[in-house]
N, CA, C and O atoms as a Tinker XYZ file with bonds, in Angstrom:
   544  protein
     1  N     45.545000    7.377000   44.081000    73     2
     2  CA    43.973000    7.053000   42.869000    64     1     3
     3  C     42.836000    5.592000   43.159000    63     2     4     5
     4  O     43.448000    4.650000   43.663000    81     3
     5  N     41.799000    5.403000   42.987000    73     3     6
     6  CA    41.271000    5.111000   43.831000    64     5     7
     7  C     41.804000    3.546000   43.140000    63     6     8     9
     8  O     42.498000    3.578000   42.124000    81     7
     9  N     41.432000    2.237000   43.755000    73     7    10
    10  CA    41.579000    0.492000   43.473000    64     9    11
    11  C     40.631000    0.864000   41.942000    63    10    12    13
    12  O     41.070000    0.436000   40.875000    81    11
    13  N     39.415000    1.630000   41.977000    73    11    14
    14  CA    38.470000    0.700000   40.979000    64    13    15
    15  C     38.295000    1.370000   39.858000    63    14    16    17
    16  O     37.517000    1.098000   38.944000    81    15
    17  N     39.499000    2.812000   39.997000    73    15    18
    18  CA    39.724000    3.523000   38.845000    64    17    19
    19  C     41.053000    2.712000   38.560000    63    18    20    21
    20  O     41.866000    3.218000   39.333000    81    19
    21  N     41.567000    1.908000   37.987000    73    19    22
    22  CA    42.700000    0.904000   38.654000    64    21    23
    23  C     41.753000   -0.294000   37.742000    63    22    24    25
    24  O     41.755000   -0.232000   36.512000    81    23
    25  N     41.233000   -0.997000   38.221000    73    23    26
    26  CA    40.904000   -2.803000   38.709000    64    25    27
    27  C     39.482000   -2.415000   37.965000    63    26    28    29
    28  O     39.601000   -1.191000   37.932000    81    27
    29  N     38.830000   -2.563000   37.648000    73    27    30
    30  CA    37.624000   -2.468000   37.888000    64    29    31
    31  C     37.248000   -2.785000   36.343000    63    30    32    33
    32  O     37.066000   -1.995000   35.416000    81    31
    33  N     37.173000   -4.642000   36.381000    73    31    34
    34  CA    37.307000   -5.493000   35.016000    64    33    35
    35  C     38.017000   -5.026000   34.352000    63    34    36    37
    36  O     39.043000   -5.409000   34.914000    81    35
    37  N     38.662000   -3.930000   32.784000    73    35    38
    38  CA    40.020000   -4.845000   33.058000    64    37    39
    39  C     41.440000   -3.961000   33.276000    63    38    40    41
    40  O     41.113000   -2.870000   32.811000    81    39
    41  N     43.123000   -3.806000   33.819000    73    39    42
    42  CA    43.534000   -2.905000   34.544000    64    41    43
    43  C     43.330000   -1.581000   33.943000    63    42    44    45
    44  O     42.414000   -1.514000   33.123000    81    43
    45  N     43.840000   -0.771000   34.129000    73    43    46
    46  CA    44.051000    0.399000   33.309000    64    45    47
    47  C     44.518000    1.243000   33.679000    63    46    48    49
    48  O     43.955000    2.337000   33.682000    81    47
    49  N     45.684000    1.056000   34.116000    73    47    50
    50  CA    47.590000    1.397000   34.179000    64    49    51
    51  C     48.062000    1.788000   33.221000    63    50    52    53
    52  O     48.227000    0.892000   32.394000    81    51
    53  N     48.353000    2.671000   32.938000    73    51    54
    54  CA    49.119000    3.886000   32.086000    64    53    55
    55  C     50.459000    2.156000   30.843000    63    54    56    57
    56  O     50.876000    1.031000   31.118000    81    55
    57  N     50.505000    2.756000   30.057000    73    55    58
    58  CA    51.493000    1.454000   29.588000    64    57    59
    59  C     52.391000    2.482000   30.282000    63    58    60    61
    60  O     52.387000    3.700000   30.461000    81    59
    61  N     53.540000    0.923000   30.738000    73    59    62
    62  CA    54.592000    1.005000   31.610000    64    61    63
    63  C     54.632000    0.944000   33.204000    63    62    64    65
    64  O     55.182000    0.202000   34.017000    81    63
    65  N     53.599000    2.330000   33.301000    73    63    66
    66  CA    53.503000    1.768000   34.807000    64    65    67
    67  C     52.370000    0.565000   35.903000    63    66    68    69
    68  O     51.235000    0.189000   35.611000    81    67
    69  N     53.401000    0.111000   37.503000    73    67    70
    70  CA    53.222000   -1.409000   37.623000    64    69    71
    71  C     52.179000   -0.821000   39.082000    63    70    72    73
    72  O     52.104000    0.283000   39.621000    81    71
    73  N     51.513000   -2.083000   39.345000    73    71    74
    74  CA    51.307000   -1.760000   40.138000    64    73    75
    75  C     51.750000   -2.272000   41.709000    63    74    76    77
    76  O     51.408000   -3.388000   42.101000    81    75
    77  N     52.569000   -1.315000   42.594000    73    75    78
    78  CA    53.594000   -2.326000   43.645000    64    77    79
    79  C     52.398000   -2.124000   44.676000    63    78    80    81
    80  O     52.136000   -3.278000   45.015000    81    79
    81  N     51.692000   -1.428000   45.230000    73    79    82
    82  CA    51.254000   -1.600000   46.297000    64    81    83
    83  C     49.647000   -0.891000   46.390000    63    82    84    85
    84  O     49.282000   -0.018000   45.603000    81    83
    85  N     48.906000   -1.361000   47.338000    73    83    86
    86  CA    47.010000   -1.014000   47.296000    64    85    87
    87  C     47.658000   -0.323000   48.875000    63    86    88    89
    88  O     48.860000   -0.270000   49.134000    81    87
    89  N     46.870000    0.021000   49.528000    73    87    90
    90  CA    46.918000    0.706000   50.372000    64    89    91
    91  C     45.220000    0.671000   51.168000    63    90    92    93
    92  O     44.490000    1.375000   50.469000    81    91
    93  N     44.611000    0.215000   52.094000    73    91    94
    94  CA    43.271000   -0.544000   52.718000    64    93    95
    95  C     43.423000    0.645000   53.674000    63    94    96    97
    96  O     44.257000    0.551000   54.575000    81    95
    97  N     42.686000    1.751000   53.551000    73    95    98
    98  CA    42.176000    2.020000   54.584000    64    97    99
    99  C     41.215000    1.769000   56.290000    63    98   100   101
   100  O     39.993000    1.866000   56.402000    81    99
   101  N     41.969000    1.518000   57.164000    73    99   102
   102  CA    41.873000    1.614000   58.299000    64   101   103
   103  C     39.713000    0.623000   58.530000    63   102   104   105
   104  O     39.373000   -0.401000   59.123000    81   103
   105  N     38.985000    1.549000   57.798000    73   103   106
   106  CA    37.874000    2.060000   58.684000    64   105   107
   107  C     37.377000    0.804000   58.312000    63   106   108   109
   108  O     36.693000    0.060000   59.015000    81   107
   109  N     37.873000    0.555000   56.823000    73   107   110
   110  CA    37.037000   -0.592000   56.322000    64   109   111
   111  C     37.621000   -2.196000   56.658000    63   110   112   113
   112  O     36.768000   -3.083000   56.635000    81   111
   113  N     38.519000   -2.440000   56.853000    73   111   114
   114  CA    38.883000   -3.961000   57.390000    64   113   115
   115  C     37.983000   -4.503000   58.973000    63   114   116   117
   116  O     37.645000   -5.631000   59.330000    81   115
   117  N     37.865000   -3.561000   59.442000    73   115   118
   118  CA    36.789000   -4.320000   60.495000    64   117   119
   119  C     35.189000   -3.831000   59.928000    63   118   120   121
   120  O     34.501000   -3.582000   60.918000    81   119
   121  N     34.902000   -3.755000   59.449000    73   119   122
   122  CA    32.937000   -3.281000   58.691000    64   121   123
   123  C     32.908000   -5.094000   58.429000    63   122   124   125
   124  O     33.938000   -5.756000   58.300000    81   123
   125  N     31.677000   -5.602000   58.395000    73   123   126
   126  CA    31.054000   -6.653000   58.395000    64   125   127
   127  C     30.879000   -6.801000   57.010000    63   126   128   129
   128  O     30.273000   -5.992000   56.307000    81   127
   129  N     31.500000   -8.008000   56.556000    73   127   130
   130  CA    31.031000   -8.554000   54.716000    64   129   131
   131  C     31.108000  -10.161000   54.973000    63   130   132   133
   132  O     31.405000  -10.798000   55.983000    81   131
   133  N     30.794000  -10.491000   53.907000    73   131   134
   134  CA    30.748000  -11.960000   53.439000    64   133   135
   135  C     31.424000  -11.836000   52.033000    63   134   136   137
   136  O     31.574000  -10.775000   51.428000    81   135
   137  N     31.883000  -13.310000   51.522000    73   135   138
   138  CA    32.654000  -13.589000   50.567000    64   137   139
   139  C     30.912000  -14.967000   50.320000    63   138   140   141
   140  O     30.230000  -15.617000   51.112000    81   139
   141  N     30.918000  -14.756000   48.641000    73   139   142
   142  CA    30.693000  -16.357000   48.823000    64   141   143
   143  C     30.624000  -16.881000   47.428000    63   142   144   145
   144  O     30.065000  -16.396000   46.445000    81   143
   145  N     31.375000  -18.072000   47.568000    73   143   146
   146  CA    32.174000  -19.007000   46.098000    64   145   147
   147  C     31.180000  -19.390000   45.718000    63   146   148   149
   148  O     30.663000  -20.069000   46.605000    81   147
   149  N     30.149000  -19.305000   44.231000    73   147   150
   150  CA    30.171000  -20.923000   44.025000    64   149   151
   151  C     30.379000  -21.529000   43.077000    63   150   152   153
   152  O     30.566000  -20.894000   42.039000    81   151
   153  N     30.442000  -23.277000   43.047000    73   151   154
   154  CA    31.393000  -23.847000   41.864000    64   153   155
   155  C     30.050000  -24.533000   41.021000    63   154   156   157
   156  O     28.871000  -24.199000   41.135000    81   155
   157  N     30.581000  -25.505000   40.222000    73   155   158
   158  CA    29.469000  -25.916000   39.851000    64   157   159
   159  C     29.429000  -28.070000   40.535000    63   158   160   161
   160  O     28.447000  -28.693000   40.938000    81   159
   161  N     31.123000  -28.645000   40.358000    73   159   162
   162  CA    31.096000  -29.444000   40.562000    64   161   163
   163  C     31.549000  -30.022000   42.194000    63   162   164   165
   164  O     30.933000  -30.787000   42.936000    81   163
   165  N     33.226000  -29.130000   42.447000    73   163   166
   166  CA    34.062000  -28.750000   43.965000    64   165   167
   167  C     33.677000  -28.263000   44.040000    63   166   168   169
   168  O     32.786000  -27.759000   43.356000    81   167
   169  N     34.365000  -27.944000   45.542000    73   167   170
   170  CA    34.593000  -26.408000   46.165000    64   169   171
   171  C     35.275000  -25.970000   45.685000    63   170   172   173
   172  O     35.034000  -24.845000   45.247000    81   171
   173  N     37.323000  -26.938000   45.330000    73   171   174
   174  CA    38.330000  -26.137000   43.940000    64   173   175
   175  C     38.122000  -25.612000   42.642000    63   174   176   177
   176  O     38.735000  -24.728000   42.043000    81   175
   177  N     37.093000  -26.352000   42.289000    73   175   178
   178  CA    36.693000  -25.854000   41.070000    64   177   179
   179  C     36.808000  -24.361000   40.773000    63   178   180   181
   180  O     36.705000  -23.408000   41.545000    81   179
   181  N     36.998000  -24.388000   39.739000    73   179   182
   182  CA    37.126000  -21.915000   39.892000    64   181   183
   183  C     35.458000  -22.043000   39.457000    63   182   184   185
   184  O     34.636000  -22.830000   38.986000    81   183
   185  N     35.601000  -20.757000   39.946000    73   183   186
   186  CA    34.477000  -20.372000   41.209000    64   185   187
   187  C     33.313000  -19.909000   39.330000    63   186   188   189
   188  O     33.606000  -19.392000   38.252000    81   187
   189  N     31.878000  -20.567000   40.023000    73   187   190
   190  CA    31.018000  -19.613000   38.356000    64   189   191
   191  C     30.303000  -18.558000   39.258000    63   190   192   193
   192  O     29.255000  -18.140000   38.765000    81   191
   193  N     30.693000  -17.959000   40.655000    73   191   194
   194  CA    29.760000  -17.056000   40.891000    64   193   195
   195  C     30.537000  -17.147000   42.126000    63   194   196   197
   196  O     30.702000  -18.120000   42.862000    81   195
   197  N     30.998000  -15.915000   42.220000    73   195   198
   198  CA    31.781000  -14.809000   43.502000    64   197   199
   199  C     31.636000  -13.517000   43.501000    63   198   200   201
   200  O     31.725000  -12.716000   42.570000    81   199
   201  N     31.276000  -13.280000   45.239000    73   199   202
   202  CA    30.437000  -12.485000   45.552000    64   201   203
   203  C     31.506000  -11.690000   46.515000    63   202   204   205
   204  O     32.505000  -12.381000   46.715000    81   203
   205  N     31.531000  -10.785000   46.970000    73   203   206
   206  CA    32.923000  -10.296000   48.153000    64   205   207
   207  C     31.934000   -8.977000   48.688000    63   206   208   209
   208  O     32.236000   -8.001000   48.001000    81   207
   209  N     31.003000   -8.676000   49.549000    73   207   210
   210  CA    30.835000   -7.632000   49.929000    64   209   211
   211  C     30.858000   -7.190000   51.853000    63   210   212   213
   212  O     31.138000   -7.817000   52.874000    81   211
   213  N     30.427000   -5.884000   51.562000    73   211   214
   214  CA    30.649000   -4.947000   52.445000    64   213   215
   215  C     29.314000   -4.183000   53.318000    63   214   216   217
   216  O     28.306000   -3.849000   52.694000    81   215
   217  N     29.375000   -4.065000   54.085000    73   215   218
   218  CA    28.551000   -3.209000   54.727000    64   217   219
   219  C     29.007000   -1.685000   55.639000    63   218   220   221
   220  O     29.184000   -1.462000   56.836000    81   219
   221  N     29.087000   -0.790000   54.338000    73   219   222
   222  CA    29.994000    0.075000   54.887000    64   221   223
   223  C     28.672000    1.058000   55.185000    63   222   224   225
   224  O     27.584000    0.687000   54.745000    81   223
   225  N     28.783000    2.538000   56.065000    73   223   226
   226  CA    27.876000    2.986000   56.564000    64   225   227
   227  C     26.986000    4.134000   55.242000    63   226   228   229
   228  O     26.411000    5.169000   55.578000    81   227
   229  N     27.061000    3.672000   53.876000    73   227   230
   230  CA    26.558000    3.903000   52.645000    64   229   231
   231  C     25.593000    3.267000   52.768000    63   230   232   233
   232  O     24.552000    3.923000   52.762000    81   231
   233  N     25.479000    1.932000   52.913000    73   231   234
   234  CA    24.918000    0.774000   52.758000    64   233   235
   235  C     26.081000    0.260000   51.769000    63   234   236   237
   236  O     27.013000    0.911000   51.297000    81   235
   237  N     25.582000   -1.827000   51.497000    73   235   238
   238  CA    26.077000   -2.380000   50.855000    64   237   239
   239  C     27.403000   -2.789000   49.880000    63   238   240   241
   240  O     27.443000   -4.019000   49.867000    81   239
   241  N     28.156000   -2.407000   49.318000    73   239   242
   242  CA    29.047000   -2.868000   48.867000    64   241   243
   243  C     29.218000   -4.266000   47.834000    63   242   244   245
   244  O     29.035000   -5.366000   48.356000    81   243
   245  N     29.518000   -4.201000   46.593000    73   243   246
   246  CA    29.951000   -5.071000   45.606000    64   245   247
   247  C     30.159000   -5.762000   44.944000    63   246   248   249
   248  O     29.186000   -6.002000   44.230000    81   247
   249  N     31.177000   -6.432000   44.679000    73   247   250
   250  CA    31.735000   -7.165000   43.759000    64   249   251
   251  C     32.220000   -8.162000   43.066000    63   250   252   253
   252  O     32.992000   -8.919000   43.654000    81   251
   253  N     31.975000   -8.352000   42.005000    73   251   254
   254  CA    31.705000  -10.211000   40.972000    64   253   255
   255  C     32.807000  -10.022000   40.404000    63   254   256   257
   256  O     33.667000   -9.181000   40.145000    81   255
   257  N     32.401000  -11.447000   40.253000    73   255   258
   258  CA    33.884000  -12.352000   39.292000    64   257   259
   259  C     33.498000  -13.424000   39.633000    63   258   260   261
   260  O     33.034000  -13.912000   40.664000    81   259
   261  N     33.907000  -13.986000   37.948000    73   259   262
   262  CA    33.528000  -15.749000   37.904000    64   261   263
   263  C     32.298000  -15.590000   36.810000    63   262   264   265
   264  O     32.360000  -16.258000   35.778000    81   263
   265  N     30.863000  -14.449000   37.102000    73   263   266
   266  CA    29.964000  -13.696000   36.573000    64   265   267
   267  C     30.032000  -13.598000   35.181000    63   266   268   269
   268  O     29.144000  -14.243000   34.624000    81   267
   269  N     30.787000  -13.009000   34.443000    73   267   270
   270  CA    31.365000  -12.402000   33.804000    64   269   271
   271  C     32.628000  -12.373000   33.368000    63   270   272   273
   272  O     33.518000  -12.837000   34.080000    81   271
   273  N     32.932000  -11.766000   32.004000    73   271   274
   274  CA    34.556000  -12.108000   31.853000    64   273   275
   275  C     35.278000  -11.342000   32.701000    63   274   276   277
   276  O     36.451000  -11.552000   33.008000    81   275
   277  N     34.603000  -10.466000   33.081000    73   275   278
   278  CA    35.524000   -9.657000   33.630000    64   277   279
   279  C     35.012000   -8.810000   34.703000    63   278   280   281
   280  O     34.041000   -8.053000   34.663000    81   279
   281  N     36.239000   -9.182000   36.183000    73   279   282
   282  CA    35.371000   -8.910000   37.079000    64   281   283
   283  C     35.080000   -7.081000   37.535000    63   282   284   285
   284  O     35.752000   -6.202000   36.995000    81   283
   285  N     34.210000   -6.824000   38.375000    73   283   286
   286  CA    33.950000   -5.549000   38.375000    64   285   287
   287  C     33.159000   -5.193000   39.902000    63   286   288   289
   288  O     32.953000   -6.005000   40.804000    81   287
   289  N     32.795000   -3.744000   39.886000    73   287   290
   290  CA    31.999000   -3.423000   40.881000    64   289   291
   291  C     30.893000   -2.096000   39.917000    63   290   292   293
   292  O     31.208000   -1.269000   39.061000    81   291
   293  N     29.585000   -2.419000   40.555000    73   291   294
   294  CA    29.044000   -1.273000   40.023000    64   293   295
   295  C     28.163000   -0.728000   40.562000    63   294   296   297
   296  O     27.317000   -1.559000   40.890000    81   295
   297  N     27.847000    0.453000   40.895000    73   295   298
   298  CA    28.318000    1.234000   41.797000    64   297   299
   299  C     25.862000    1.490000   41.674000    63   298   300   301
   300  O     25.021000    1.837000   42.503000    81   299
   301  N     25.775000    0.948000   39.817000    73   299   302
   302  CA    23.959000    1.600000   39.739000    64   301   303
   303  C     23.705000    0.721000   39.923000    63   302   304   305
   304  O     22.593000    0.662000   40.447000    81   303
   305  N     24.650000   -1.115000   39.618000    73   303   306
   306  CA    23.808000   -2.344000   41.172000    64   305   307
   307  C     23.932000   -1.987000   42.154000    63   306   308   309
   308  O     23.073000   -2.574000   42.811000    81   307
   309  N     24.533000   -1.285000   42.846000    73   307   310
   310  CA    24.773000   -1.416000   44.771000    64   309   311
   311  C     23.694000   -0.331000   45.071000    63   310   312   313
   312  O     23.118000   -0.339000   46.159000    81   311
   313  N     23.418000    0.589000   44.133000    73   311   314
   314  CA    22.072000    1.213000   44.484000    64   313   315
   315  C     20.793000    0.642000   44.368000    63   314   316   317
   316  O     19.804000    1.154000   44.893000    81   315
   317  N     20.754000   -0.661000   43.536000    73   315   318
   318  CA    19.417000   -1.030000   43.379000    64   317   319
   319  C     19.210000   -1.689000   44.624000    63   318   320   321
   320  O     18.218000   -1.578000   45.344000    81   319
   321  N     20.586000   -2.632000   44.894000    73   319   322
   322  CA    20.555000   -3.468000   45.732000    64   321   323
   323  C     20.703000   -3.229000   47.150000    63   322   324   325
   324  O     20.755000   -4.148000   47.967000    81   323
   325  N     20.795000   -1.592000   47.553000    73   323   326
   326  CA    20.171000   -0.687000   48.543000    64   325   327
   327  C     19.166000   -0.397000   48.715000    63   326   328   329
   328  O     18.807000   -0.018000   49.830000    81   327
   329  N     18.166000   -0.483000   47.458000    73   327   330
   330  CA    16.995000   -0.068000   47.810000    64   329   331
   331  C     16.426000   -0.570000   48.442000    63   330   332   333
   332  O     15.922000   -1.518000   47.840000    81   331
   333  N     15.957000   -0.517000   50.042000    73   331   334
   334  CA    15.153000   -1.035000   51.192000    64   333   335
   335  C     13.571000   -0.853000   50.455000    63   334   336   337
   336  O     12.723000   -1.681000   50.122000    81   335
   337  N     13.612000    0.126000   50.407000    73   335   338
   338  CA    11.674000    0.559000   49.651000    64   337   339
   339  C     11.308000   -0.541000   48.184000    63   338   340   341
   340  O     10.278000   -0.458000   47.515000    81   339
   341  N     12.195000   -1.314000   47.997000    73   339   342
   342  CA    11.360000   -2.231000   47.537000    64   341   343
   343  C     12.238000   -3.988000   48.442000    63   342   344   345
   344  O     13.256000   -3.996000   49.134000    81   343
   345  N     11.429000   -5.105000   48.090000    73   343   346
   346  CA    11.887000   -7.005000   48.535000    64   345   347
   347  C     12.841000   -6.685000   48.102000    63   346   348   349
   348  O     13.235000   -5.584000   47.716000    81   347
   349  N     13.196000   -7.444000   48.130000    73   347   350
   350  CA    14.494000   -7.800000   48.266000    64   349   351
   351  C     15.082000   -8.813000   47.300000    63   350   352   353
   352  O     16.208000   -8.998000   46.837000    81   351
   353  N     13.468000   -9.615000   47.124000    73   351   354
   354  CA    14.280000  -10.569000   45.911000    64   353   355
   355  C     13.944000  -10.165000   44.957000    63   354   356   357
   356  O     14.485000  -10.583000   43.933000    81   355
   357  N     12.379000   -8.674000   44.839000    73   355   358
   358  CA    12.625000   -7.723000   44.018000    64   357   359
   359  C     14.324000   -7.043000   43.252000    63   358   360   361
   360  O     14.755000   -6.957000   42.103000    81   359
   361  N     14.641000   -6.829000   44.061000    73   359   362
   362  CA    16.123000   -5.956000   44.557000    64   361   363
   363  C     17.243000   -6.685000   43.384000    63   362   364   365
   364  O     17.889000   -6.273000   42.421000    81   363
   365  N     17.059000   -7.933000   44.051000    73   363   366
   366  CA    18.205000   -9.069000   43.440000    64   365   367
   367  C     18.268000   -9.205000   41.971000    63   366   368   369
   368  O     19.302000   -9.102000   41.310000    81   367
   369  N     16.559000   -9.551000   41.304000    73   367   370
   370  CA    16.221000   -9.441000   39.813000    64   369   371
   371  C     16.442000   -8.083000   39.290000    63   370   372   373
   372  O     16.959000   -8.104000   38.173000    81   371
   373  N     16.288000   -7.318000   39.597000    73   371   374
   374  CA    16.140000   -5.856000   38.551000    64   373   375
   375  C     18.374000   -5.807000   38.612000    63   374   376   377
   376  O     19.154000   -5.489000   37.714000    81   375
   377  N     18.561000   -6.111000   39.559000    73   375   378
   378  CA    20.429000   -6.270000   39.304000    64   377   379
   379  C     20.511000   -6.764000   38.410000    63   378   380   381
   380  O     20.830000   -6.287000   37.321000    81   379
   381  N     20.152000   -8.182000   38.754000    73   379   382
   382  CA    20.231000   -9.195000   37.377000    64   381   383
   383  C     20.048000   -8.461000   35.894000    63   382   384   385
   384  O     20.749000   -8.280000   34.898000    81   383
   385  N     18.565000   -8.113000   36.371000    73   383   386
   386  CA    18.466000   -7.201000   34.108000    64   385   387
   387  C     19.148000   -6.637000   34.497000    63   386   388   389
   388  O     19.994000   -7.477000   34.193000    81   387
   389  N     20.013000   -5.502000   35.205000    73   387   390
   390  CA    20.545000   -4.543000   34.961000    64   389   391
   391  C     21.813000   -4.636000   35.054000    63   390   392   393
   392  O     22.615000   -3.706000   35.144000    81   391
   393  N     22.135000   -6.349000   35.024000    73   391   394
   394  CA    24.058000   -6.441000   33.935000    64   393   395
   395  C     24.363000   -5.770000   33.687000    63   394   396   397
   396  O     23.502000   -4.952000   33.361000    81   395
   397  N     25.656000   -5.355000   33.555000    73   395   398
   398  CA    26.148000   -4.442000   33.214000    64   397   399
   399  C     27.623000   -4.703000   31.530000    63   398   400   401
   400  O     28.076000   -3.852000   30.765000    81   399
   401  N     27.934000   -6.457000   31.627000    73   399   402
   402  CA    28.593000   -6.801000   30.845000    64   401   403
   403  C     27.668000   -8.385000   30.534000    63   402   404   405
   404  O     26.598000   -8.440000   31.140000    81   403
   405  N     27.935000   -9.328000   29.862000    73   403   406
   406  CA    26.923000  -10.486000   29.780000    64   405   407
   407  C     27.389000  -11.778000   30.913000    63   406   408   409
   408  O     28.458000  -11.703000   31.519000    81   407
   409  N     26.961000  -12.304000   30.996000    73   407   410
   410  CA    26.865000  -12.990000   31.861000    64   409   411
   411  C     27.258000  -14.429000   30.817000    63   410   412   413
   412  O     26.688000  -14.873000   29.820000    81   411
   413  N     28.364000  -14.836000   31.488000    73   411   414
   414  CA    28.982000  -16.110000   31.044000    64   413   415
   415  C     28.659000  -17.330000   30.348000    63   414   416   417
   416  O     28.530000  -18.264000   31.141000    81   415
   417  N     28.521000  -17.580000   29.398000    73   415   418
   418  CA    28.095000  -18.624000   29.445000    64   417   419
   419  C     29.042000  -20.083000   28.577000    63   418   420   421
   420  O     28.903000  -19.981000   27.358000    81   419
   421  N     29.612000  -20.897000   28.845000    73   419   422
   422  CA    31.070000  -21.469000   28.326000    64   421   423
   423  C     31.500000  -22.853000   28.856000    63   422   424   425
   424  O     30.790000  -23.591000   28.173000    81   423
   425  N     31.911000  -23.303000   29.307000    73   423   426
   426  CA    31.716000  -25.173000   29.048000    64   425   427
   427  C     31.483000  -24.964000   30.768000    63   426   428   429
   428  O     30.335000  -25.362000   30.967000    81   427
   429  N     31.929000  -24.628000   31.746000    73   427   430
   430  CA    31.970000  -23.846000   33.410000    64   429   431
   431  C     30.149000  -24.547000   33.038000    63   430   432   433
   432  O     29.600000  -25.642000   33.156000    81   431
   433  N     29.771000  -23.247000   32.584000    73   431   434
   434  CA    28.186000  -23.214000   33.077000    64   433   435
   435  C     27.641000  -22.648000   31.919000    63   434   436   437
   436  O     28.338000  -22.084000   31.076000    81   435
   437  N     26.442000  -22.773000   31.840000    73   435   438
   438  CA    25.070000  -22.078000   30.547000    64   437   439
   439  C     25.891000  -20.811000   31.031000    63   438   440   441
   440  O     27.014000  -20.703000   31.525000    81   439
   441  N     24.936000  -19.921000   30.714000    73   439   442
   442  CA    24.347000  -18.368000   31.330000    64   441   443
   443  C     23.132000  -18.093000   31.766000    63   442   444   445
   444  O     22.877000  -16.894000   31.879000    81   443
   445  N     21.953000  -19.175000   32.165000    73   443   446
   446  CA    20.806000  -20.051000   33.014000    64   445   447
   447  C     21.222000  -20.230000   33.794000    63   446   448   449
   448  O     20.735000  -19.944000   34.888000    81   447
   449  N     22.643000  -20.950000   33.580000    73   447   450
   450  CA    22.332000  -21.885000   34.974000    64   449   451
   451  C     23.261000  -20.882000   35.992000    63   450   452   453
   452  O     23.091000  -20.892000   37.212000    81   451
   453  N     23.994000  -20.252000   35.500000    73   451   454
   454  CA    24.842000  -18.977000   36.372000    64   453   455
   455  C     23.855000  -17.838000   36.856000    63   454   456   457
   456  O     23.989000  -17.243000   37.926000    81   455
   457  N     22.872000  -17.616000   35.960000    73   455   458
   458  CA    21.888000  -16.448000   36.371000    64   457   459
   459  C     21.250000  -16.558000   37.564000    63   458   460   461
   460  O     21.223000  -15.644000   38.388000    81   459
   461  N     20.494000  -18.108000   37.780000    73   459   462
   462  CA    20.459000  -18.440000   38.858000    64   461   463
   463  C     21.273000  -18.663000   39.922000    63   462   464   465
   464  O     21.172000  -18.075000   40.999000    81   463
   465  N     22.140000  -19.561000   39.635000    73   463   466
   466  CA    23.171000  -18.923000   40.617000    64   465   467
   467  C     23.353000  -18.076000   41.328000    63   466   468   469
   468  O     23.414000  -18.194000   42.551000    81   467
   469  N     23.538000  -16.543000   40.382000    73   467   470
   470  CA    23.517000  -15.522000   40.605000    64   469   471
   471  C     22.926000  -14.910000   41.521000    63   470   472   473
   472  O     23.292000  -14.015000   42.284000    81   471
   473  N     21.633000  -15.655000   41.347000    73   471   474
   474  CA    20.523000  -14.447000   42.297000    64   473   475
   475  C     20.924000  -15.669000   43.413000    63   474   476   477
   476  O     22.116000  -15.436000   43.613000    81   475
   477  N     20.666000  -16.512000   44.008000    73   475   478
   478  CA    20.819000  -17.508000   45.291000    64   477   479
   479  C     21.433000  -16.804000   45.665000    63   478   480   481
   480  O     20.859000  -15.981000   46.378000    81   479
   481  N     23.441000  -16.553000   45.415000    73   479   482
   482  CA    24.327000  -16.155000   45.960000    64   481   483
   483  C     24.083000  -15.030000   46.287000    63   482   484   485
   484  O     24.170000  -14.770000   47.487000    81   483
   485  N     23.722000  -14.047000   45.412000    73   483   486
   486  CA    23.360000  -12.176000   45.934000    64   485   487
   487  C     22.318000  -11.891000   47.212000    63   486   488   489
   488  O     22.341000  -11.306000   48.295000    81   487
   489  N     21.541000  -12.550000   46.531000    73   487   490
   490  CA    19.901000  -12.925000   47.708000    64   489   491
   491  C     20.648000  -13.245000   49.805000    63   490   492   493
   492  O     20.404000  -12.692000   50.877000    81   491
   493  N     21.578000  -14.424000   49.366000    73   491   494
   494  CA    22.191000  -14.713000   50.442000    64   493   495
   495  C     23.203000  -13.789000   50.978000    63   494   496   497
   496  O     23.255000  -13.723000   52.206000    81   495
   497  N     24.034000  -13.045000   50.282000    73   495   498
   498  CA    24.390000  -11.829000   50.708000    64   497   499
   499  C     23.462000  -11.017000   51.378000    63   498   500   501
   500  O     23.127000  -11.129000   52.557000    81   499
   501  N     23.032000  -10.126000   50.493000    73   499   502
   502  CA    22.354000   -9.344000   51.051000    64   501   503
   503  C     21.079000   -9.665000   52.283000    63   502   504   505
   504  O     20.501000   -8.683000   52.747000    81   503
   505  N     20.711000  -10.987000   52.740000    73   503   506
   506  CA    20.632000  -11.328000   53.922000    64   505   507
   507  C     21.519000  -11.501000   54.224000    63   506   508   509
   508  O     21.499000  -10.820000   55.250000    81   507
   509  N     22.767000  -12.052000   54.180000    73   507   510
   510  CA    23.686000  -11.590000   55.803000    64   509   511
   511  C     23.925000  -10.306000   56.357000    63   510   512   513
   512  O     23.885000  -10.020000   57.554000    81   511
   513  N     24.276000   -9.252000   55.027000    73   511   514
   514  CA    24.112000   -8.188000   55.406000    64   513   515
   515  C     23.442000   -7.183000   56.298000    63   514   516   517
   516  O     23.745000   -6.343000   57.146000    81   515
   517  N     22.312000   -7.709000   55.655000    73   515   518
   518  CA    20.981000   -6.783000   55.881000    64   517   519
   519  C     20.187000   -7.147000   57.320000    63   518   520   521
   520  O     19.103000   -6.718000   57.715000    81   519
   521  N     21.305000   -8.285000   58.095000    73   519   522
   522  CA    20.298000   -9.571000   59.277000    64   521   523
   523  C     21.847000   -8.312000   60.853000    63   522   524   525
   524  O     21.849000   -7.878000   62.005000    81   523
   525  N     22.611000   -8.375000   59.816000    73   523   526
   526  CA    24.637000   -7.582000   60.048000    64   525   527
   527  C     23.866000   -6.185000   60.595000    63   526   528   529
   528  O     24.357000   -5.605000   61.563000    81   527
   529  N     22.609000   -5.642000   59.933000    73   527   530
   530  CA    22.949000   -4.247000   59.618000    64   529   531
   531  C     21.694000   -4.390000   61.347000    63   530   532   533
   532  O     22.024000   -3.779000   62.364000    81   531
   533  N     21.161000   -4.742000   61.333000    73   531   534
   534  CA    19.564000   -5.009000   62.797000    64   533   535
   535  C     20.523000   -5.389000   63.677000    63   534   536   537
   536  O     20.338000   -4.677000   64.663000    81   535
   537  N     21.311000   -6.005000   63.851000    73   535   538
   538  CA    21.976000   -6.410000   64.845000    64   537   539
   539  C     21.434000   -8.075000   65.430000    63   538   540   541
   540  O     21.540000   -8.588000   66.544000    81   539
   541  N     20.973000   -8.477000   64.442000    73   539   542
   542  CA    19.904000  -10.271000   64.753000    64   541   543
   543  C     21.029000  -11.159000   63.585000    63   542   544
   544  O     20.860000  -12.356000   63.356000    81   543
């Protein structure tokens, strides 16, 4: 069973089952990756935006936490971000506009500030992995 089928947003294990092992295909271990953690106050503070991404043969894959109440990966967002016929700034804006769950507005950060930080962090992640693709 794929990890995304079990842990994408809320745990989806059948009642009484326990996750005891995760096996990662070795092909993914050596792929270029970026992880970005943005906090409001200090590095050790709870992240208001956390992005983990890697560049696979089929494009850049992304996972998010801190932005919304649940951590998730969205294939729709990845499709938008990987459409290089569109300028990066527009891809990032489009991805945020189609965000699949509400952006948190809590004691750590307003939704507007979190969106602003997400925009910068997502741009940073995409630039790093796209530059790596071109070998620069």
